[in-house]
TORPANU-209250 format. One record per residue (C-alpha): residue number from 1; x, y, z. Coordinates in steps of 0.1 Angstrom, whole numbers, plus 5000, padded with zeros to 4 digits. Example, Ala and Ser with C-alpha at 12.3 -4.5 7.8 and 13.67 -1.06 7.14 Angstrom:
    n  east  north    up
    1  5123   4955  5078
    2  5137   4989  5071
END
This chain:
    n  east  north    up
    1  4978   5038  5223
    2  4958   5006  5230
    3  4970   4971  5223
    4  4954   4948  5198
    5  4920   4934  5207
    6  4924   4898  5221
    7  4911   4872  5197
    8  4886   4846  5209
    9  4895   4810  5205
   10  4875   4807  5173
   11  4846   4823  5154
   12  4814   4813  5137
   13  4802   4839  5113
   14  4767   4839  5098
   15  4760   4864  5070
   16  4735   4872  5043
   17  4718   4844  5024
   18  4727   4818  5050
   19  4764   4821  5044
   20  4785   4806  5072
   21  4823   4808  5080
   22  4842   4791  5107
   23  4875   4805  5119
   24  4898   4783  5140
   25  4919   4794  5169
   26  4950   4798  5147
   27  4933   4824  5124
   28  4925   4801  5094
   29  4892   4793  5078
   30  4879   4759  5088
   31  4859   4735  5066
   32  4833   4729  5093
   33  4822   4737  5129
   34  4849   4746  5154
   35  4844   4737  5190
   36  4839   4767  5213
   37  4836   4792  5184
   38  4821   4826  5193
   39  4789   4831  5172
   40  4786   4864  5154
   41  4753   4870  5135
   42  4763   4894  5107
   43  4726   4899  5097
   44  4723   4910  5061
   45  4760   4916  5057
   46  4779   4898  5030
   47  4809   4879  5040
   48  4839   4887  5018
   49  4877   4886  5018
   50  4895   4915  5032
   51  4905   4940  5006
   52  4941   4948  4996
   53  4955   4982  4988
   54  4984   4971  4967
   55  5003   5005  4967
   56  5001   5034  4991
   57  5022   5061  5008
   58  5014   5062  5045
   59  5036   5092  5049
   60  5008   5112  5033
   61  4983   5101  5060
   62  4980   5137  5074
   63  4971   5152  5040
   64  4934   5152  5047
   65  4939   5174  5078
   66  4940   5207  5059
   67  4972   5204  5040
   68  4975   5239  5023
   69  4982   5241  4986
   70  5016   5255  4975
   71  5018   5292  4970
   72  5029   5287  4934
   73  5005   5263  4917
   74  5020   5233  4900
   75  5016   5233  4862
   76  5026   5197  4855
   77  5032   5163  4872
   78  5069   5169  4882
   79  5059   5202  4898
   80  5032   5184  4918
   81  5059   5162  4931
   82  5084   5190  4938
   83  5059   5215  4954
   84  5037   5191  4974
   85  5048   5156  4980
   86  5086   5160  4980
   87  5082   5189  5004
   88  5060   5169  5026
   89  5083   5139  5029
   90  5113   5161  5037
   91  5097   5177  5068
   92  5084   5144  5083
   93  5096   5135  5118
   94  5088   5105  5139
   95  5057   5119  5157
   96  5041   5132  5124
   97  5049   5099  5106
   98  5034   5078  5133
   99  5003   5099  5137
  100  4996   5099  5099
  101  5002   5062  5096
  102  4979   5054  5125
  103  4952   5074  5110
  104  4956   5060  5075
  105  4957   5024  5088
  106  4927   5030  5110
  107  4908   5044  5081
  108  4917   5014  5060
  109  4905   4988  5086
  110  4872   5007  5090
  111  4868   5005  5052
  112  4874   4967  5052
  113  4909   4971  5037
  114  4929   4946  5058
  115  4962   4948  5039
  116  4983   4978  5027
  117  5015   4976  5007
  118  5034   5008  5016
  119  5061   5026  4997
  120  5078   5050  5022
  121  5099   5081  5019
  122  5112   5105  5046
  123  5146   5117  5036
  124  5154   5132  5070
  125  5141   5102  5088
  126  5154   5071  5070
  127  5170   5048  5096
  128  5143   5031  5117
  129  5114   5046  5098
  130  5101   5012  5087
  131  5100   5000  5123
  132  5079   5030  5132
  133  5054   5020  5104
  134  5055   4983  5113
  135  5047   4991  5149
  136  5015   5008  5137
  137  5005   4977  5118
  138  5011   4956  5150
  139  4992   4981  5172
  140  4961   4983  5150
  141  4961   4947  5138
  142  4965   4953  5101
  143  4985   4933  5075
  144  5012   4950  5054
  145  5043   4950  5033
  146  5068   4978  5037
  147  5098   4992  5020
  148  5118   5024  5018
  149  5118   5040  4984
  150  5155   5047  4979
  151  5162   5078  4959
  152  5190   5102  4950
  153  5169   5133  4945
  154  5181   5151  4977
  155  5214   5137  4988
  156  5228   5118  4958
  157  5241   5082  4960
  158  5247   5084  4997
  159  5210   5091  5003
  160  5200   5062  4980
  161  5223   5038  4998
  162  5208   5048  5031
  163  5174   5040  5018
  164  5185   5005  5006
  165  5202   5000  5040
  166  5169   5007  5057
  167  5152   4981  5036
  168  5180   4956  5043
  169  5179   4962  5080
  170  5142   4958  5082
  171  5139   4927  5061
  172  5166   4910  5082
  173  5153   4920  5116
  174  5115   4918  5110
  175  5098   4889  5129
  176  5062   4903  5127
  177  5038   4876  5114
  178  5015   4902  5096
  179  5043   4924  5081
  180  5067   4917  5053
  181  5097   4937  5040
  182  5106   4945  5004
  183  5134   4964  4986
  184  5122   4998  4974
  185  5132   5023  4947
  186  5114   5056  4944
  187  5111   5062  4906
  188  5137   5053  4881
  189  5142   5089  4870
  190  5154   5098  4906
  191  5181   5071  4908
  192  5213   5062  4890
  193  5221   5029  4872
  194  5245   5023  4901
  195  5218   5024  4927
  196  5194   5003  4906
  197  5221   4976  4903
  198  5227   4978  4941
  199  5190   4974  4947
  200  5189   4944  4923
  201  5218   4928  4942
  202  5201   4934  4976
  203  5168   4920  4964
  204  5186   4889  4952
  205  5205   4885  4985
  206  5174   4889  5006
  207  5152   4869  4982
  208  5125   4896  4982
  209  5108   4915  4954
  210  5114   4952  4944
  211  5087   4978  4948
  212  5091   5007  4923
  213  5072   5034  4904
  214  5074   5027  4866
  215  5064   5051  4838
  216  5039   5071  4860
  217  5048   5103  4840
  218  5064   5109  4807
  219  5095   5123  4824
  220  5104   5088  4835
  221  5103   5076  4799
  222  5123   5106  4787
  223  5149   5101  4813
  224  5154   5065  4805
  225  5157   5072  4768
  226  5183   5099  4774
  227  5204   5072  4791
  228  5201   5049  4760
  229  5172   5026  4772
  230  5139   5022  4754
  231  5121   5031  4786
  232  5121   5028  4824
  233  5108   4992  4823
  234  5136   4981  4800
  235  5162   5000  4822
  236  5151   4982  4854
  237  5150   4948  4837
  238  5184   4953  4821
  239  5199   4962  4854
  240  5182   4932  4872
  241  5159   4952  4894
  242  5127   4935  4886
  243  5130   4899  4900
  244  5100   4877  4899
  245  5072   4890  4921
  246  5083   4926  4919
  247  5057   4954  4921
  248  5057   4979  4892
  249  5035   5008  4900
  250  5014   5028  4875
  251  5028   5017  4841
  252  5008   5046  4825
  253  5033   5053  4797
  254  5039   5017  4785
  255  5026   4998  4756
  256  5009   4963  4759
  257  5040   4949  4742
  258  5063   4963  4769
  259  5040   4951  4797
  260  5039   4916  4781
  261  5077   4915  4781
  262  5076   4912  4819
  263  5050   4885  4827
  264  5067   4876  4860
  265  5059   4909  4879
  266  5028   4925  4894
  267  5013   4958  4882
  268  4994   4982  4904
  269  4969   5006  4889
  270  4960   5038  4909
  271  4930   5054  4892
  272  4923   5083  4916
  273  4959   5094  4917
  274  4965   5090  4880
  275  4934   5112  4873
  276  4943   5137  4900
  277  4979   5141  4887
  278  4967   5142  4851
  279  4991   5115  4839
  280  4967   5094  4820
  281  4952   5059  4820
  282  4974   5027  4818
  283  4960   5012  4787
  284  4992   4991  4783
  285  4981   4969  4812
  286  4952   4955  4793
  287  4971   4923  4785
  288  4983   4917  4820
  289  4949   4908  4836
  290  4952   4886  4866
  291  4984   4904  4876
  292  4971   4940  4878
  293  4961   4949  4914
  294  4945   4981  4927
  295  4963   5007  4948
  296  4955   5042  4960
  297  4990   5059  4958
  298  4985   5077  4991
  299  4948   5084  4989
  300  4928   5068  5018
  301  4926   5030  5014
  302  4889   5031  5008
  303  4888   5007  4978
  304  4852   5014  4970
  305  4863   5050  4960
  306  4891   5035  4939
  307  4866   5011  4922
  308  4842   5040  4915
  309  4869   5059  4897
  310  4879   5028  4878
  311  4843   5023  4866
  312  4843   5059  4853
  313  4874   5051  4832
  314  4867   5015  4821
  315  4833   5002  4811
  316  4842   4966  4817
  317  4821   4955  4847
  318  4845   4927  4856
  319  4876   4949  4858
  320  4870   4959  4894
  321  4866   4924  4908
  322  4896   4913  4888
  323  4917   4940  4903
  324  4906   4931  4939
  325  4913   4894  4932
  326  4947   4902  4919
  327  4955   4921  4951
  328  4946   4890  4971
  329  4968   4868  4949
  330  4997   4893  4952
  331  4995   4894  4990
  332  4992   4856  4991
  333  5025   4853  4971
  334  5042   4878  4994
  335  5032   4860  5025
  336  5035   4825  5010
  337  5000   4817  5024
  338  4966   4815  5009
  339  4950   4849  5016
  340  4930   4848  4983
  341  4895   4841  4994
  342  4871   4824  5018
  343  4880   4787  5012
  344  4889   4763  5040
  345  4926   4767  5049
  346  4929   4803  5038
  347  4940   4829  5063
  348  4910   4845  5079
  349  4911   4881  5067
  350  4874   4886  5065
  351  4849   4915  5062
  352  4812   4915  5069
  353  4800   4942  5046
  354  4765   4958  5048
  355  4744   4963  5017
  356  4753   5000  5017
  357  4790   4992  5015
  358  4799   4998  5052
  359  4823   4974  5068
  360  4804   4962  5098
  361  4829   4937  5112
  362  4865   4931  5102
  363  4889   4903  5111
  364  4926   4900  5103
  365  4942   4866  5107
  366  4912   4857  5128
  367  4915   4887  5151
  368  4886   4910  5152
  369  4897   4946  5146
  370  4864   4963  5138
  371  4830   4956  5154
  372  4798   4972  5144
  373  4817   4998  5124
  374  4839   5008  5154
  375  4877   5003  5157
  376  4886   4979  5185
  377  4923   4983  5184
  378  4926   5020  5190
  379  4907   5050  5202
  380  4896   5067  5170
  381  4890   5101  5187
  382  4925   5101  5202
  383  4940   5090  5168
  384  4922   5119  5151
  385  4933   5144  5178
  386  4969   5134  5175
  387  4967   5135  5137
  388  4952   5170  5138
  389  4979   5183  5161
  390  5008   5168  5141
  391  4993   5181  5109
  392  4994   5217  5122
  393  5031   5212  5130
  394  5038   5197  5096
  395  5021   5224  5076
  396  5041   5251  5095
  397  5073   5233  5086
  398  5063   5230  5050
  399  5055   5267  5048
  400  5090   5275  5062
  401  5106   5252  5036
  402  5086   5269  5008
  403  5098   5303  5019
  404  5134   5292  5018
  405  5132   5277  4983
END
Protein backbone atom coordinates (compact mmCIF):
# COMPACT_ATOMS: atom_id res chain seq x y z
CA UNK A 1 0.00 0.00 0.00
CA UNK A 2 1.03 3.61 -0.46
CA UNK A 3 2.93 5.62 2.10
CA UNK A 4 1.55 8.70 3.84
CA UNK A 5 1.16 11.81 1.71
CA UNK A 6 4.09 14.18 2.32
CA UNK A 7 3.15 17.29 4.29
CA UNK A 8 3.92 20.72 2.90
CA UNK A 9 6.01 23.00 5.10
CA UNK A 10 2.90 24.84 6.29
CA UNK A 11 -0.72 25.53 5.32
CA UNK A 12 -3.01 28.54 5.01
CA UNK A 13 -6.67 27.50 4.91
CA UNK A 14 -9.47 29.85 3.87
CA UNK A 15 -13.01 28.67 4.59
CA UNK A 16 -16.59 29.87 4.71
CA UNK A 17 -17.37 33.31 6.10
CA UNK A 18 -13.78 34.50 5.73
CA UNK A 19 -12.46 32.00 8.29
CA UNK A 20 -8.71 31.49 8.11
CA UNK A 21 -6.39 28.96 9.73
CA UNK A 22 -2.61 28.80 9.64
CA UNK A 23 -0.81 25.49 10.23
CA UNK A 24 2.89 25.56 10.96
CA UNK A 25 5.49 23.08 9.74
CA UNK A 26 5.25 21.07 12.97
CA UNK A 27 1.54 20.41 12.54
CA UNK A 28 0.16 22.95 15.04
CA UNK A 29 -2.25 25.82 14.52
CA UNK A 30 -0.47 29.15 14.45
CA UNK A 31 -1.78 32.51 15.69
CA UNK A 32 -0.98 34.28 12.45
CA UNK A 33 0.60 34.01 9.00
CA UNK A 34 3.30 31.37 8.51
CA UNK A 35 6.03 31.97 5.96
CA UNK A 36 5.88 29.72 2.93
CA UNK A 37 2.45 28.31 3.76
CA UNK A 38 0.59 26.55 0.97
CA UNK A 39 -2.73 28.33 0.37
CA UNK A 40 -5.86 26.19 0.18
CA UNK A 41 -9.12 27.91 -0.74
CA UNK A 42 -11.81 25.76 0.88
CA UNK A 43 -14.60 27.76 -0.77
CA UNK A 44 -17.86 27.50 1.14
CA UNK A 45 -16.58 24.74 3.40
CA UNK A 46 -16.64 25.23 7.16
CA UNK A 47 -13.35 24.73 8.99
CA UNK A 48 -13.88 22.48 12.01
CA UNK A 49 -11.84 20.20 14.30
CA UNK A 50 -11.41 16.59 13.25
CA UNK A 51 -14.04 14.35 14.78
CA UNK A 52 -13.31 11.61 17.30
CA UNK A 53 -14.86 8.15 17.32
CA UNK A 54 -14.29 7.39 20.99
CA UNK A 55 -15.04 3.65 20.78
CA UNK A 56 -15.01 1.24 17.87
CA UNK A 57 -14.06 -2.30 16.87
CA UNK A 58 -11.92 -2.25 13.75
CA UNK A 59 -12.04 -6.05 13.62
CA UNK A 60 -15.59 -5.67 12.27
CA UNK A 61 -14.37 -3.55 9.35
CA UNK A 62 -15.38 -6.19 6.80
CA UNK A 63 -18.94 -6.53 8.07
CA UNK A 64 -20.37 -4.23 5.39
CA UNK A 65 -19.04 -6.54 2.68
CA UNK A 66 -21.93 -8.98 2.74
CA UNK A 67 -21.54 -10.64 6.13
CA UNK A 68 -24.30 -13.29 6.16
CA UNK A 69 -26.68 -13.53 9.11
CA UNK A 70 -26.39 -16.59 11.37
CA UNK A 71 -28.53 -19.56 10.41
CA UNK A 72 -30.23 -19.45 13.81
CA UNK A 73 -31.47 -15.94 14.43
CA UNK A 74 -30.35 -14.38 17.76
CA UNK A 75 -33.19 -13.73 20.17
CA UNK A 76 -31.40 -11.46 22.66
CA UNK A 77 -28.21 -9.46 23.14
CA UNK A 78 -25.98 -12.31 24.38
CA UNK A 79 -26.99 -14.45 21.41
CA UNK A 80 -26.09 -11.55 19.09
CA UNK A 81 -22.61 -11.63 20.59
CA UNK A 82 -22.32 -15.41 20.50
CA UNK A 83 -23.70 -16.00 17.01
CA UNK A 84 -22.23 -13.00 15.20
CA UNK A 85 -19.41 -10.99 16.75
CA UNK A 86 -17.79 -13.71 18.85
CA UNK A 87 -17.70 -15.97 15.81
CA UNK A 88 -16.27 -13.20 13.66
CA UNK A 89 -13.42 -12.38 16.02
CA UNK A 90 -12.46 -16.08 16.39
CA UNK A 91 -11.92 -16.56 12.64
CA UNK A 92 -9.83 -13.43 12.10
CA UNK A 93 -6.34 -13.86 10.70
CA UNK A 94 -3.77 -11.20 9.85
CA UNK A 95 -4.81 -10.56 6.22
CA UNK A 96 -8.48 -10.20 7.13
CA UNK A 97 -7.76 -7.99 10.13
CA UNK A 98 -5.53 -5.65 8.16
CA UNK A 99 -7.91 -5.43 5.19
CA UNK A 100 -10.86 -4.62 7.45
CA UNK A 101 -8.93 -2.09 9.48
CA UNK A 102 -7.64 -0.35 6.36
CA UNK A 103 -11.14 -0.02 5.00
CA UNK A 104 -12.59 1.20 8.30
CA UNK A 105 -9.85 3.79 8.83
CA UNK A 106 -10.10 4.99 5.22
CA UNK A 107 -13.88 5.40 5.63
CA UNK A 108 -13.30 7.34 8.83
CA UNK A 109 -10.87 9.79 7.26
CA UNK A 110 -13.14 10.34 4.27
CA UNK A 111 -15.92 11.21 6.74
CA UNK A 112 -13.72 13.70 8.59
CA UNK A 113 -13.17 11.42 11.58
CA UNK A 114 -9.48 11.87 12.30
CA UNK A 115 -9.23 9.83 15.52
CA UNK A 116 -10.48 6.35 16.42
CA UNK A 117 -10.20 4.67 19.82
CA UNK A 118 -10.22 0.96 19.09
CA UNK A 119 -11.10 -1.98 21.33
CA UNK A 120 -9.73 -5.09 19.65
CA UNK A 121 -10.39 -8.82 19.96
CA UNK A 122 -9.04 -11.70 17.85
CA UNK A 123 -8.65 -14.73 20.16
CA UNK A 124 -6.62 -16.73 17.65
CA UNK A 125 -4.42 -13.76 16.75
CA UNK A 126 -3.50 -12.02 19.99
CA UNK A 127 0.28 -11.52 19.98
CA UNK A 128 1.23 -8.74 17.56
CA UNK A 129 -2.35 -7.85 16.63
CA UNK A 130 -2.05 -4.29 17.94
CA UNK A 131 1.03 -3.70 15.78
CA UNK A 132 -0.96 -4.74 12.72
CA UNK A 133 -3.58 -2.13 13.59
CA UNK A 134 -1.04 0.56 14.46
CA UNK A 135 0.66 0.08 11.10
CA UNK A 136 -2.67 0.80 9.41
CA UNK A 137 -2.96 4.10 11.31
CA UNK A 138 0.59 5.00 10.27
CA UNK A 139 -0.02 4.02 6.66
CA UNK A 140 -3.22 6.03 6.24
CA UNK A 141 -2.26 8.93 8.50
CA UNK A 142 -5.00 8.65 11.14
CA UNK A 143 -4.76 9.22 14.88
CA UNK A 144 -5.74 6.42 17.26
CA UNK A 145 -5.61 4.70 20.63
CA UNK A 146 -5.47 0.90 20.77
CA UNK A 147 -5.91 -1.91 23.25
CA UNK A 148 -6.62 -5.61 23.28
CA UNK A 149 -9.86 -6.44 25.09
CA UNK A 150 -8.67 -9.21 27.38
CA UNK A 151 -11.31 -11.88 27.98
CA UNK A 152 -11.63 -15.39 29.38
CA UNK A 153 -14.62 -16.41 27.29
CA UNK A 154 -12.71 -18.85 25.05
CA UNK A 155 -9.56 -20.03 26.80
CA UNK A 156 -9.98 -19.07 30.42
CA UNK A 157 -7.45 -17.14 32.46
CA UNK A 158 -4.58 -18.02 30.11
CA UNK A 159 -6.41 -16.30 27.24
CA UNK A 160 -7.11 -13.26 29.39
CA UNK A 161 -3.49 -12.98 30.43
CA UNK A 162 -2.38 -13.23 26.81
CA UNK A 163 -4.61 -10.26 26.03
CA UNK A 164 -3.11 -8.22 28.85
CA UNK A 165 0.37 -9.23 27.72
CA UNK A 166 -0.39 -7.86 24.26
CA UNK A 167 -1.51 -4.55 25.78
CA UNK A 168 1.67 -4.39 27.87
CA UNK A 169 3.96 -5.25 24.96
CA UNK A 170 2.36 -2.64 22.73
CA UNK A 171 2.35 0.17 25.29
CA UNK A 172 6.02 -0.42 26.11
CA UNK A 173 7.18 -0.72 22.50
CA UNK A 174 5.02 1.88 20.77
CA UNK A 175 6.88 4.95 19.49
CA UNK A 176 4.30 6.16 16.99
CA UNK A 177 3.45 9.85 17.49
CA UNK A 178 -0.20 9.50 16.42
CA UNK A 179 -0.97 6.25 18.26
CA UNK A 180 -1.37 5.50 21.98
CA UNK A 181 -1.82 2.23 23.84
CA UNK A 182 -4.27 1.42 26.64
CA UNK A 183 -5.08 -1.59 28.82
CA UNK A 184 -8.23 -3.34 27.65
CA UNK A 185 -10.82 -5.63 29.18
CA UNK A 186 -13.64 -7.00 27.06
CA UNK A 187 -16.74 -6.87 29.27
CA UNK A 188 -16.76 -7.53 32.99
CA UNK A 189 -19.04 -10.56 32.66
CA UNK A 190 -16.41 -12.32 30.50
CA UNK A 191 -13.55 -11.97 32.99
CA UNK A 192 -12.76 -13.10 36.53
CA UNK A 193 -11.90 -10.92 39.51
CA UNK A 194 -8.35 -12.22 39.16
CA UNK A 195 -7.98 -10.89 35.63
CA UNK A 196 -9.57 -7.57 36.55
CA UNK A 197 -7.08 -7.15 39.39
CA UNK A 198 -4.21 -8.00 37.04
CA UNK A 199 -5.49 -5.46 34.52
CA UNK A 200 -5.65 -2.86 37.29
CA UNK A 201 -2.07 -3.59 38.33
CA UNK A 202 -0.87 -3.40 34.73
CA UNK A 203 -2.60 -0.08 34.10
CA UNK A 204 -1.01 1.31 37.26
CA UNK A 205 2.43 0.05 36.23
CA UNK A 206 2.14 1.47 32.71
CA UNK A 207 0.35 4.66 33.84
CA UNK A 208 -2.36 4.28 31.21
CA UNK A 209 -6.18 4.12 31.43
CA UNK A 210 -8.38 1.03 31.09
CA UNK A 211 -10.83 0.68 28.18
CA UNK A 212 -13.77 -1.61 29.08
CA UNK A 213 -17.43 -2.28 28.29
CA UNK A 214 -19.65 -1.53 31.30
CA UNK A 215 -23.34 -2.45 31.71
CA UNK A 216 -24.08 -2.66 27.99
CA UNK A 217 -26.60 -5.44 28.63
CA UNK A 218 -28.49 -6.59 31.69
CA UNK A 219 -26.40 -9.79 31.76
CA UNK A 220 -23.40 -7.74 32.89
CA UNK A 221 -25.39 -6.41 35.85
CA UNK A 222 -26.75 -9.84 36.77
CA UNK A 223 -23.27 -11.39 36.62
CA UNK A 224 -21.78 -8.76 38.93
CA UNK A 225 -24.63 -9.11 41.40
CA UNK A 226 -24.22 -12.88 41.47
CA UNK A 227 -20.62 -12.26 42.58
CA UNK A 228 -21.79 -10.01 45.41
CA UNK A 229 -21.30 -6.58 43.81
CA UNK A 230 -23.98 -3.95 43.25
CA UNK A 231 -23.12 -3.92 39.58
CA UNK A 232 -20.25 -4.09 37.04
CA UNK A 233 -19.18 -0.50 37.67
CA UNK A 234 -18.80 -1.15 41.41
CA UNK A 235 -16.98 -4.40 40.66
CA UNK A 236 -14.41 -2.69 38.44
CA UNK A 237 -13.95 0.17 40.91
CA UNK A 238 -13.57 -2.16 43.89
CA UNK A 239 -10.89 -4.14 42.07
CA UNK A 240 -9.04 -0.97 41.00
CA UNK A 241 -9.61 -1.32 37.27
CA UNK A 242 -10.98 2.18 36.61
CA UNK A 243 -8.04 4.53 37.20
CA UNK A 244 -8.52 8.21 36.32
CA UNK A 245 -9.06 8.74 32.61
CA UNK A 246 -10.40 5.25 31.95
CA UNK A 247 -13.01 4.69 29.24
CA UNK A 248 -16.28 3.07 30.34
CA UNK A 249 -18.28 2.09 27.28
CA UNK A 250 -22.10 2.09 27.04
CA UNK A 251 -23.28 2.43 30.69
CA UNK A 252 -26.82 1.60 29.57
CA UNK A 253 -27.91 -0.18 32.75
CA UNK A 254 -26.59 2.33 35.27
CA UNK A 255 -28.36 4.97 37.34
CA UNK A 256 -27.29 8.64 37.45
CA UNK A 257 -26.14 8.01 41.03
CA UNK A 258 -23.85 5.18 39.94
CA UNK A 259 -22.39 7.27 37.13
CA UNK A 260 -21.86 10.20 39.51
CA UNK A 261 -19.83 7.92 41.78
CA UNK A 262 -17.08 7.76 39.12
CA UNK A 263 -16.45 11.39 38.09
CA UNK A 264 -12.85 10.73 37.07
CA UNK A 265 -13.58 8.47 34.07
CA UNK A 266 -14.87 9.00 30.54
CA UNK A 267 -18.12 7.52 29.25
CA UNK A 268 -18.81 6.66 25.62
CA UNK A 269 -22.32 6.49 24.20
CA UNK A 270 -22.95 4.40 21.06
CA UNK A 271 -26.50 5.19 19.83
CA UNK A 272 -26.65 3.11 16.65
CA UNK A 273 -25.23 0.02 18.30
CA UNK A 274 -27.41 0.33 21.39
CA UNK A 275 -30.51 0.64 19.23
CA UNK A 276 -29.44 -2.15 16.88
CA UNK A 277 -28.77 -4.52 19.77
CA UNK A 278 -31.93 -3.49 21.57
CA UNK A 279 -30.17 -2.86 24.88
CA UNK A 280 -31.69 0.55 25.63
CA UNK A 281 -30.66 4.17 26.09
CA UNK A 282 -28.05 5.21 28.72
CA UNK A 283 -30.22 7.62 30.70
CA UNK A 284 -27.83 7.30 33.64
CA UNK A 285 -25.22 9.36 31.78
CA UNK A 286 -27.34 12.51 32.02
CA UNK A 287 -25.32 13.88 34.94
CA UNK A 288 -21.93 13.25 33.37
CA UNK A 289 -22.15 15.85 30.60
CA UNK A 290 -18.75 17.04 29.48
CA UNK A 291 -17.33 13.55 30.00
CA UNK A 292 -19.63 11.63 27.66
CA UNK A 293 -18.12 11.14 24.20
CA UNK A 294 -19.59 9.50 21.10
CA UNK A 295 -18.53 6.16 19.64
CA UNK A 296 -19.81 3.77 16.99
CA UNK A 297 -19.07 0.36 18.60
CA UNK A 298 -17.91 -1.07 15.28
CA UNK A 299 -20.28 0.76 12.96
CA UNK A 300 -18.48 2.88 10.32
CA UNK A 301 -16.96 5.97 11.96
CA UNK A 302 -19.31 8.34 10.14
CA UNK A 303 -20.19 10.51 13.09
CA UNK A 304 -22.98 12.32 11.25
CA UNK A 305 -24.90 9.02 11.22
CA UNK A 306 -24.26 8.59 14.94
CA UNK A 307 -25.43 12.16 15.59
CA UNK A 308 -28.58 11.56 13.55
CA UNK A 309 -29.45 8.50 15.67
CA UNK A 310 -28.72 10.49 18.81
CA UNK A 311 -31.14 13.23 17.70
CA UNK A 312 -33.86 10.60 17.28
CA UNK A 313 -33.37 9.55 20.89
CA UNK A 314 -32.64 12.87 22.63
CA UNK A 315 -34.45 16.11 21.76
CA UNK A 316 -31.77 18.32 23.34
CA UNK A 317 -30.16 20.07 20.33
CA UNK A 318 -26.95 20.66 22.28
CA UNK A 319 -26.31 17.01 23.12
CA UNK A 320 -24.58 16.19 19.83
CA UNK A 321 -22.09 19.07 19.93
CA UNK A 322 -21.38 18.26 23.59
CA UNK A 323 -20.59 14.65 22.70
CA UNK A 324 -18.21 15.72 19.93
CA UNK A 325 -16.47 18.23 22.20
CA UNK A 326 -16.08 15.57 24.90
CA UNK A 327 -14.42 13.29 22.37
CA UNK A 328 -11.87 15.97 21.57
CA UNK A 329 -11.24 16.60 25.27
CA UNK A 330 -10.79 12.86 25.82
CA UNK A 331 -8.24 12.48 23.04
CA UNK A 332 -6.41 15.60 24.24
CA UNK A 333 -6.05 13.94 27.64
CA UNK A 334 -4.84 10.67 26.13
CA UNK A 335 -2.23 12.41 23.98
CA UNK A 336 -1.38 15.07 26.57
CA UNK A 337 -1.75 17.74 23.88
CA UNK A 338 -4.45 20.22 22.95
CA UNK A 339 -6.48 18.54 20.21
CA UNK A 340 -9.71 20.11 21.38
CA UNK A 341 -10.38 22.78 18.79
CA UNK A 342 -9.06 25.36 16.37
CA UNK A 343 -7.21 27.69 18.73
CA UNK A 344 -3.55 28.65 18.25
CA UNK A 345 -1.24 26.02 19.68
CA UNK A 346 -3.68 23.16 19.16
CA UNK A 347 -2.72 20.14 17.10
CA UNK A 348 -3.92 20.66 13.53
CA UNK A 349 -6.50 17.90 13.11
CA UNK A 350 -8.72 19.92 10.78
CA UNK A 351 -11.61 19.24 8.41
CA UNK A 352 -13.01 21.51 5.71
CA UNK A 353 -16.65 20.36 5.58
CA UNK A 354 -19.03 21.30 2.79
CA UNK A 355 -22.56 22.53 3.55
CA UNK A 356 -23.94 19.08 2.57
CA UNK A 357 -21.79 17.44 5.26
CA UNK A 358 -19.11 16.04 2.96
CA UNK A 359 -15.54 16.25 4.22
CA UNK A 360 -13.79 18.07 1.38
CA UNK A 361 -10.28 18.26 2.86
CA UNK A 362 -8.82 16.59 5.98
CA UNK A 363 -5.57 17.17 7.84
CA UNK A 364 -4.18 15.10 10.72
CA UNK A 365 -1.37 16.72 12.70
CA UNK A 366 -0.95 19.10 9.77
CA UNK A 367 -0.61 16.34 7.15
CA UNK A 368 -3.27 16.38 4.47
CA UNK A 369 -4.87 12.94 4.13
CA UNK A 370 -8.01 13.82 2.12
CA UNK A 371 -8.19 16.31 -0.76
CA UNK A 372 -11.38 17.17 -2.63
CA UNK A 373 -13.07 14.15 -1.08
CA UNK A 374 -10.35 11.72 -2.23
CA UNK A 375 -8.03 9.72 0.02
CA UNK A 376 -4.41 10.75 -0.50
CA UNK A 377 -2.76 8.09 1.63
CA UNK A 378 -4.09 4.96 -0.06
CA UNK A 379 -5.68 3.64 -3.23
CA UNK A 380 -9.34 3.37 -2.26
CA UNK A 381 -10.12 0.99 -5.11
CA UNK A 382 -7.33 -1.36 -4.05
CA UNK A 383 -8.41 -1.14 -0.42
CA UNK A 384 -11.96 -2.08 -1.41
CA UNK A 385 -10.83 -4.97 -3.61
CA UNK A 386 -8.69 -6.39 -0.82
CA UNK A 387 -11.52 -6.00 1.69
CA UNK A 388 -13.97 -7.78 -0.62
CA UNK A 389 -11.57 -10.67 -1.19
CA UNK A 390 -10.79 -11.08 2.51
CA UNK A 391 -14.49 -10.85 3.39
CA UNK A 392 -15.30 -13.85 1.18
CA UNK A 393 -12.65 -15.89 3.00
CA UNK A 394 -13.93 -14.73 6.37
CA UNK A 395 -17.58 -15.59 5.71
CA UNK A 396 -16.57 -19.06 4.54
CA UNK A 397 -14.63 -19.61 7.77
CA UNK A 398 -17.54 -18.37 9.86
CA UNK A 399 -19.89 -20.75 8.07
CA UNK A 400 -17.63 -23.70 8.85
CA UNK A 401 -17.46 -22.64 12.48
CA UNK A 402 -21.24 -22.38 12.67
CA UNK A 403 -21.63 -25.88 11.25
CA UNK A 404 -19.26 -27.25 13.89
CA UNK A 405 -21.10 -25.67 16.82
